[in-house]
C-alpha positions in Angstrom: 157.3 94.1 92.5 157.9 94.4 88.9 159.7 92.1 86.7 162.6 94.6 85.7 163.3 95.6 89.5 163.6 91.6 90.2 166.2 91.4 87.9 167.7 94.4 89.0 168.1 92.8 92.3 169.1 89.6 91.0 172.0 91.2 89.4 172.7 92.9 92.4 172.8 89.6 94.0 175.9 88.6 93.3 176.7 86.4 96.5 173.0 85.0 95.5 171.8 85.2 98.9 168.5 86.1 98.0 168.1 84.1 94.8 165.4 81.9 95.9 163.1 84.5 97.2 163.7 87.0 94.0 163.1 83.9 91.6 160.1 83.3 93.7 158.8 86.6 93.0 159.5 86.5 89.7 157.6 83.5 89.0 154.6 84.8 90.8 154.7 88.0 88.4 154.7 85.7 85.4 153.1 82.4 86.6 148.9 84.3 85.8 150.4 84.9 82.4 152.3 81.7 81.8 148.9 79.8 82.5 146.7 81.7 80.4 148.8 80.9 77.5 149.4 77.2 78.1 145.4 76.9 79.1 144.8 78.5 75.5 147.6 76.3 73.9 146.7 73.0 75.5 143.3 73.2 76.1 143.7 71.2 79.6 143.9 72.8 82.5 145.8 70.1 84.6 148.1 69.6 81.4 148.8 73.6 81.3 149.7 73.5 85.2 152.4 70.8 84.2 153.7 73.2 81.2 153.8 76.1 83.7 156.0 73.8 85.9 157.9 72.5 83.3 158.7 76.3 81.7 160.0 77.5 84.8 162.4 74.9 85.3 164.2 75.5 81.9 164.2 79.1 82.8 166.0 78.2 86.2 168.1 75.5 83.9 169.0 78.3 81.5 168.8 82.0 83.5 172.4 81.8 83.1 172.0 82.5 79.0 169.7 85.4 79.4 171.6 88.4 78.1 170.5 91.3 80.7 170.1 93.6 77.8 167.5 91.7 75.9 163.7 92.1 77.5 163.3 89.0 79.5 159.8 88.4 78.8 160.7 88.0 75.2 163.2 85.6 76.5 160.5 83.8 78.8 157.6 83.5 76.3 160.2 81.8 73.6 160.7 79.2 76.1 156.9 79.1 77.1 156.2 78.4 73.2 158.5 76.1 72.5 157.8 74.1 76.2 154.4 73.9 75.4 154.2 72.8 71.7 157.2 70.2 72.9 154.9 68.8 75.2 151.6 68.6 73.1 154.0 66.6 70.2 155.9 64.4 72.9 152.0 63.1 73.8 151.4 62.3 70.3 148.4 64.7 71.3 145.8 65.9 69.4 144.1 69.0 70.5 140.7 67.9 72.6 137.7 70.2 73.0 136.9 70.3 77.0 135.2 72.5 79.8 134.7 76.0 78.7 137.8 78.6 78.6 137.1 81.7 80.2 140.6 82.6 79.1 139.1 84.3 75.7 138.0 87.4 75.9 134.1 87.7 75.3 131.7 91.0 74.6 129.8 91.2 78.2 125.9 91.5 77.9 123.4 91.9 80.5 120.3 90.3 78.1 120.1 86.6 78.8 119.5 86.2 75.1 122.4 88.2 73.9 124.6 86.5 76.5 124.0 83.0 75.6 124.5 84.2 71.9 127.9 85.9 72.6 128.6 82.4 74.9 128.1 80.3 72.3 130.0 82.3 69.2 133.0 82.2 72.1 132.9 78.8 72.2 132.6 78.3 68.5 136.3 80.5 68.6 137.5 78.3 71.3 136.7 75.2 69.1 138.0 76.3 66.2 141.5 77.4 67.7 141.9 73.9 68.6 141.8 72.4 65.1 144.4 74.9 64.2 148.2 73.9 64.3 150.3 74.4 67.4 151.9 77.5 65.4 149.4 79.0 64.1 147.9 78.6 67.6 150.4 80.0 69.4 150.7 83.3 66.9 146.6 83.8 67.4 147.1 83.6 71.5 150.5 85.7 71.5 149.2 88.2 69.4 145.5 88.6 69.7 144.6 87.2 72.9 148.3 88.3 74.5 148.4 91.3 72.6 152.4 90.9 72.2 154.1 93.6 69.4 154.8 92.6 66.1 158.3 93.1 66.4 158.5 91.1 70.1 157.1 87.9 68.3 159.5 88.6 65.5 162.3 88.4 68.2 160.6 85.3 70.0 160.4 83.3 67.1 163.8 84.2 65.7 162.1 85.5 62.1 161.8 89.0 60.3 158.7 91.3 61.4 157.9 90.5 57.5 157.5 86.5 58.4 155.8 87.2 61.4 152.8 89.3 59.6 153.0 86.3 56.8 152.4 83.8 59.4 149.7 85.4 61.6 147.6 86.7 58.3 147.8 82.9 57.5 146.7 81.6 61.0 144.1 84.3 60.9 142.8 83.3 57.5 142.6 79.6 58.8 140.6 80.4 61.9 138.2 82.6 59.5 137.7 79.5 57.4 136.7 77.3 60.3 134.7 79.9 61.8 133.0 81.0 58.6 131.9 76.9 58.5 128.4 75.9 60.0 129.6 73.8 62.9 128.2 71.7 65.6 130.8 72.4 68.9 131.0 69.3 71.3 128.4 69.1 73.9 126.6 71.9 72.3 123.4 71.6 70.7 123.2 74.7 68.5 124.6 74.7 64.8 126.5 78.7 64.0 129.0 80.6 62.8 131.1 83.5 63.9 133.0 86.8 62.2 136.4 87.1 63.6 134.8 90.9 64.0 132.6 89.5 66.7 135.4 88.5 68.7 136.9 90.4 70.9 140.5 89.2 70.7 140.8 90.0 66.8 
């Protein structure tokens, strides 16, 4: 069931008889997206699961404040982004580099040498993302991995579209600078660089 269908059923469920089941359907629809966003932001699968749980608790707590003439996904992504950044700051946590992240887009190749090179470049991008600020990282993820429109990002961040474009430009510039440095990724023997054009997400 699509999210808009679930929301329509929620509006029609004036006595709350099907509320639990409908919210379960809504969670099932959005959980994969929320988990992907949390994993990419936090680079920690276990912490990402905790983040998704906390996001949904906040959704349930504040659902009465959602205006049904607005886009639910925009409202949800704002809660998700704020929750993830809050969790990172609350733990006083520096981003760390862990196991390979399969959520980042990468080109596919059947040639073993080419595949190794592509995998290494993907790891370089992933490592560089951990070195961005939470806001810069969230912009890159929401725009270049989740492919949210600029207009939707402006609503999520409550800033003008021009400001979104400016911040996104700075975030991409910072990422590009990191990728152009000859970097040794933790756990990798190779040292290398990668251009933005070589990564399918940008």
